[in-house]
C-alpha positions in Angstrom: 5.2 15.1 -3.8 6.2 11.7 -5.1 3.6 9.6 -6.8 2.9 6.1 -5.8 1.3 3.3 -7.7 -1.1 1.7 -5.4 -3.4 -1.1 -5.5 -4.8 -3.8 -3.2 -3.2 -7.1 -2.0 -5.0 -9.7 0.2 -5.2 -11.9 3.3 -5.2 -15.8 3.3 -4.8 -17.4 6.6 -4.0 -20.4 8.8 -3.7 -20.9 12.5 -1.4 -23.4 14.1 -1.3 -24.3 17.8 2.2 -24.1 19.3 3.0 -23.9 22.9 0.8 -21.5 24.8 -0.2 -19.3 21.8 -1.4 -19.5 18.3 0.8 -19.0 15.2 -1.1 -17.2 12.5 0.0 -15.7 9.2 -1.8 -13.1 7.3 -2.0 -13.3 3.5 -3.6 -10.5 1.6 -7.3 -11.3 1.4 -8.6 -13.3 -1.6 -10.5 -10.3 -3.2 -7.5 -8.0 -3.0 -5.3 -10.7 -4.4 -7.6 -11.0 -7.4 -7.4 -7.3 -7.9 -3.7 -7.4 -7.7 -3.4 -10.1 -10.3 -5.9 -8.4 -12.5 -3.9 -5.3 -12.6 -0.8 -7.2 -13.8 -2.9 -9.0 -16.5 -4.2 -5.7 -17.9 -2.8 -4.9 -21.3 -0.3 -2.2 -21.1 -1.3 1.2 -22.5 -0.5 1.5 -26.2 2.7 3.5 -26.9 2.3 6.8 -28.7 2.3 6.3 -32.4 4.6 8.3 -34.6 2.6 10.9 -36.6 1.6 9.5 -39.9 1.5 11.4 -43.2 -1.5 13.5 -43.6 -4.4 11.8 -45.5 -7.9 12.9 -46.3 -9.3 10.4 -43.7 -11.1 12.2 -41.0 -9.9 11.8 -37.4 -12.1 10.0 -35.0 -13.9 12.0 -32.3 -11.8 10.3 -29.6 -8.6 11.6 -31.1 -6.7 13.7 -28.7 -6.6 17.4 -29.5 -2.9 17.7 -28.9 -2.1 14.9 -31.3 -4.4 16.5 -33.9 -2.5 19.8 -33.6 0.8 18.1 -34.2 -0.6 16.4 -37.4 -1.8 19.7 -38.7 1.6 21.1 -38.0 3.2 18.4 -40.1 0.7 19.1 -42.9 1.6 22.7 -42.8 5.3 21.9 -43.0 4.7 19.7 -46.1 2.8 22.5 -47.8 5.5 25.0 -47.2 8.1 22.6 -48.4 6.2 22.1 -51.7 6.0 25.9 -52.2 9.7 26.2 -51.5 10.5 23.7 -54.2 8.4 25.7 -56.7 10.2 28.8 -55.8 13.5 27.0 -56.3 12.6 26.3 -59.9 11.6 29.9 -60.6 14.1 31.8 -58.5 17.6 30.4 -58.0 18.5 33.0 -55.4 15.8 31.8 -53.0 16.8 28.1 -53.4 19.2 28.2 -50.4 16.6 29.7 -48.1 14.0 27.2 -49.2 16.4 24.3 -48.4 17.0 25.7 -45.0 13.2 25.8 -44.4 12.9 22.2 -45.5 15.7 21.2 -43.1 13.9 23.0 -40.3 10.7 21.3 -41.1 12.3 17.9 -41.1 13.8 18.6 -37.7 10.4 19.7 -36.5 8.9 16.4 -37.7 11.5 14.4 -35.8 11.0 16.3 -32.6 7.2 16.1 -32.7 6.9 12.3 -31.8 9.2 12.9 -28.7 6.9 15.6 -27.4 3.9 13.5 -28.1 5.4 10.5 -26.2 6.0 12.6 -23.1 2.4 13.8 -23.1 1.0 10.3 -23.6 3.2 9.1 -20.7 1.6 11.7 -18.4 -1.8 10.4 -19.5 -0.8 6.9 -18.6 0.0 7.9 -15.1 -3.2 9.7 -14.8 -5.1 6.5 -15.8 -3.2 4.4 -13.2 -4.0 6.9 -10.5 -7.7 6.8 -11.5 -7.7 2.9 -11.4 -6.2 3.0 -7.9 -9.0 5.2 -6.6 -11.6 2.8 -8.0 -10.2 -0.1 -6.1 -9.8 1.7 -2.7 -12.8 1.7 -0.4 -13.4 5.3 0.5 -15.3 7.1 3.2 -17.7 9.9 2.2 -16.2 13.1 3.4 -17.7 16.5 3.7 -16.8 18.9 0.8 -14.1 21.4 1.6 -13.9 24.8 0.0 -10.4 25.6 1.2 -7.7 24.0 -1.1 -5.0 22.1 0.7 -1.3 22.3 0.0 0.1 19.6 -2.4 3.1 19.3 0.0 0.8 17.5 2.4 -0.9 15.3 -0.1 -0.6 11.6 0.8 -0.9 8.6 -1.5 -2.0 5.3 0.1 0.2 2.2 0.0 -2.3 0.0 1.9 -2.8 -3.5 0.6 -5.7 -4.4 2.8 -8.5 -2.1 1.4 -8.7 0.1 4.5 -8.7 3.8 3.5 -6.4 6.6 4.4 -6.7 10.4 4.5 -5.7 12.1 1.3 -3.7 14.8 3.2 -1.4 14.7 6.1 -2.0 16.8 9.2 0.3 17.9 12.0 -1.4 16.1 14.9 -2.7 13.0 13.3 -3.6 10.0 15.5 -4.9 6.6 14.8 -7.3 4.2 16.6 -9.4 1.1 15.9 -13.2 1.5 15.9 -15.5 -1.5 16.6 -18.1 -2.1 13.9 -21.6 -3.0 15.0 -22.3 -6.7 15.1 -18.6 -7.5 15.7 -18.2 -11.2 16.5 -16.1 -10.7 19.6 -17.8 -9.3 22.7 -17.0 -9.2 26.4 -19.0 -11.4 28.8 -19.6 -9.5 32.0 -20.6 -12.7 33.9 -17.5 -14.7 33.0 -15.2 -11.7 32.6 -13.9 -13.3 29.4 -14.1 -12.5 25.6 -16.8 -14.5 23.8 -16.7 -15.3 20.1 -19.8 -15.2 18.0 -20.5 -15.3 14.2 -19.1 -12.8 11.8 -21.3 -10.9 9.4 -20.5 -9.3 6.0 -22.2 -6.1 7.1 -19.8 -5.9 10.1 -16.8 -6.4 7.9 -17.9 -3.9 5.4 -18.6 -1.3 8.1 -15.2 -1.8 9.6 -13.8 -0.4 6.3 -15.9 2.7 6.6 -15.1 3.6 10.2 -11.4 2.8 10.3 -9.1 5.2 8.4 -5.4 5.8 8.6 -4.4 9.3 9.4 -0.9 10.3 8.2 1.0 13.0 10.0 3.1 15.6 8.3 6.2 14.7 10.3 5.8 11.0 9.2 5.2 11.9 5.6 8.5 13.8 5.6 10.5 11.0 7.4 12.3 8.5 5.1 12.7 4.9 6.3 15.1 2.2 5.1 13.2 -1.0 6.0 16.4 -3.0 5.7 18.1 -0.8 8.3 15.6 -0.1 11.0 17.2 1.2 14.2 16.2 -0.1 17.6 14.6 3.3 18.4 12.5 3.2 15.3 11.5 -0.5 15.9 10.4 0.5 19.4 8.3 3.4 18.0 6.6 1.1 15.4 6.0 -1.6 18.0 4.5 0.9 20.5 2.3 2.3 17.7 0.9 -1.2 17.0 0.6 -2.1 20.7 -1.4 1.1 21.4 -3.9 0.2 18.6 -4.4 -3.4 19.9 -4.5 -2.4 23.6 -7.0 0.4 22.9 -9.3 -2.1 21.1 -9.1 -4.5 24.0 -10.1 -1.8 26.4 -13.1 -0.7 24.3 -14.4 -4.3 23.9 -14.1 -5.0 27.7 -15.2 -1.6 28.9 -11.7 -1.1 30.4 -11.9 -4.4 32.4 -8.5 -6.0 32.4 -9.6 -9.4 31.2 -6.0 -10.0 30.0 -2.6 -8.2 30.3 -1.8 -5.4 27.9 0.8 -5.8 25.2 4.0 -4.4 26.6 6.9 -3.4 24.3 10.1 -4.7 26.0 13.8 -4.8 25.1 13.7 -8.6 25.1 10.7 -8.8 22.8 12.2 -6.2 20.4 15.4 -8.3 20.2 13.5 -11.5 19.8 11.3 -10.0 17.0 14.4 -8.7 15.3 16.0 -12.2 15.4 12.8 -13.6 13.8 13.1 -11.2 10.9 16.8 -12.0 10.4 15.9 -15.7 10.4 13.3 -15.2 7.7 15.9 -13.2 5.7 18.5 -15.9 6.0 16.0 -18.6 4.9 14.5 -16.3 2.2 11.2 -17.3 3.7 8.4 -15.7 1.8 5.4 -17.1 3.6 3.0 -16.8 0.7 5.3 -19.0 -1.4 6.3 -21.4 1.5 2.7 -21.7 2.6 3.2 -20.8 6.3 5.5 -19.7 9.0 9.2 -20.4 9.3 8.6 -22.5 12.4 12.3 -23.5 12.7 13.2 -19.8 13.2 10.3 -19.2 15.6 11.2 -22.2 17.7 14.9 -21.3 17.9 14.0 -17.8 19.0 11.5 -19.2 21.5 14.2 -21.4 23.1 17.0 -18.9 23.0 15.0 -16.4 25.0 13.3 -19.0 27.2 9.7 -17.8 26.8 6.9 -19.9 28.1 4.6 -19.2 25.1 4.3 -17.1 22.0 2.2 -16.2 19.0 3.1 -14.7 15.6 0.9 -12.8 13.3 2.6 -12.0 10.0 1.4 -9.8 7.1 2.7 -9.0 3.7 3.0 -5.3 2.6 3.9 -3.1 -0.4 6.9 -1.6 1.4 9.3 -3.3 -1.0 7.0 -3.1 -4.1 8.3 -1.6 -7.3 5.0 0.3 -7.4 6.3 2.7 -4.8 8.2 5.4 -6.6 10.8 7.2 -4.4 11.7 6.5 -0.8 9.5 4.7 1.7 8.3 7.1 4.5 7.4 6.5 8.1 3.8 7.2 7.1 3.9 4.4 4.6 5.2 2.0 7.2 2.6 3.0 9.8 -0.2 2.7 7.3 0.9 -0.9 6.4 1.0 -1.8 10.1 -2.4 -0.1 10.6 -4.1 -1.8 7.6 -2.8 -5.2 8.5 -4.1 -5.0 12.0 -7.5 -3.8 10.8 -7.7 -6.8 8.4 -6.6 -9.2 11.1 -9.1 -7.8 13.6 -12.1 -7.2 11.4 -11.8 -9.3 8.2 -10.1 -12.6 9.3 -12.8 -15.1 8.6 -10.6 -17.0 6.1 -8.2 -17.6 9.0 -10.9 -18.7 11.4 -10.1 -15.4 13.2 -6.8 -16.8 14.5 -5.1 -13.4 14.1 -7.8 -11.6 16.0 -7.6 -14.3 18.8 -3.9 -13.7 19.0 -4.2 -9.9 19.2 -7.0 -10.1 21.7 -4.9 -12.4 23.9 -7.8 -14.9 24.2 -5.6 -18.0 24.4 -2.8 -16.5 26.4 -2.3 -16.7 30.2 -4.4 -13.8 31.3 -2.3 -13.3 34.5 1.1 -13.2 32.7 2.7 -10.2 31.0 2.5 -10.2 27.2 5.7 -8.9 25.7 5.4 -7.5 22.3 7.6 -6.5 19.4 7.2 -5.7 15.7 9.9 -6.3 13.0 10.0 -6.1 9.2 12.1 -8.4 7.0 13.7 -7.8 3.7 10.6 -9.0 1.8 8.5 -6.4 3.4 6.7 -8.9 5.7 5.6 -7.4 9.0 6.0 -9.6 12.1 3.9 -9.1 15.1 5.4 -11.2 17.9 3.6 -11.8 21.3 5.6 -13.6 24.0 5.0 -14.8 27.5 
């Protein structure tokens, strides 16, 4: 199973009114961004030093056992070489054999640092893996006595601090669970969604009750995010729509206060055009400070929509920290984590992303067409049209 370097990214936000909907972008949250920058500022692990000549100085307690063994081995070689030279003076016949031993010892000395370097490299990776686990919010799980196959092991690529299962399962499904004290609630009298005040406890609980569940099929399916087919785009869009629609139903006790998100061919094409526009403009929203409104407006006019809203999120799908190919599980986890952050931890954006997803400022009687696309920078676009 390939290993992934993972770490946290974070969400910064802004909401802009445009036409009938809100335009909101999702940056990775401030705390996660600090973690990300801190990781890059950490001093790189020291390279393995070449074994020094043996001295009488005692090794420190922290010295690695394996490295100590190699130094002892070098010492042993030196002692044998010295003896060989003495024999060379006394017995000329054994001189040739002694020289051969000396050559072998020298070769052994040269090879030793290479082996030590490989072992130190492995330890570096182990340290990075440990660091990643410290920065991921985990859920306390019951202890299992049955060991699981490494083939099903899954390494998270989430940049939003929402956890994932450590192992993939055949029939994994995902959902969004509402934390207690959630600021959005359904008003039975007005039949509308009311907005209250967010609490830190509610945000924290959302990270404990919402976990991504990778499936074995998705873990074994490779994805080229620069060449996503229409069928795959439809699958990813439907995955996201199901998550949002399910949350809407839970909040409103299944009352249709607004229309469900519906994945349509027109929305998929429009969303794809948005991603292409961002690609052509090399528009990284974290650098540009917002949406590529020129592209969004052109797509809006070309398809003659009456209103739209865009939520956009960064991801680790193009990050150099991912070793090996991106999998369908990686893509779905990024979509899942971004939606969780927009729904439950969006205070820095005045909850504009959640308002978009909940359809609060859309025409409740009109169909909401929906499409998801990913641009070359790994930015995930969630487009809602009317």
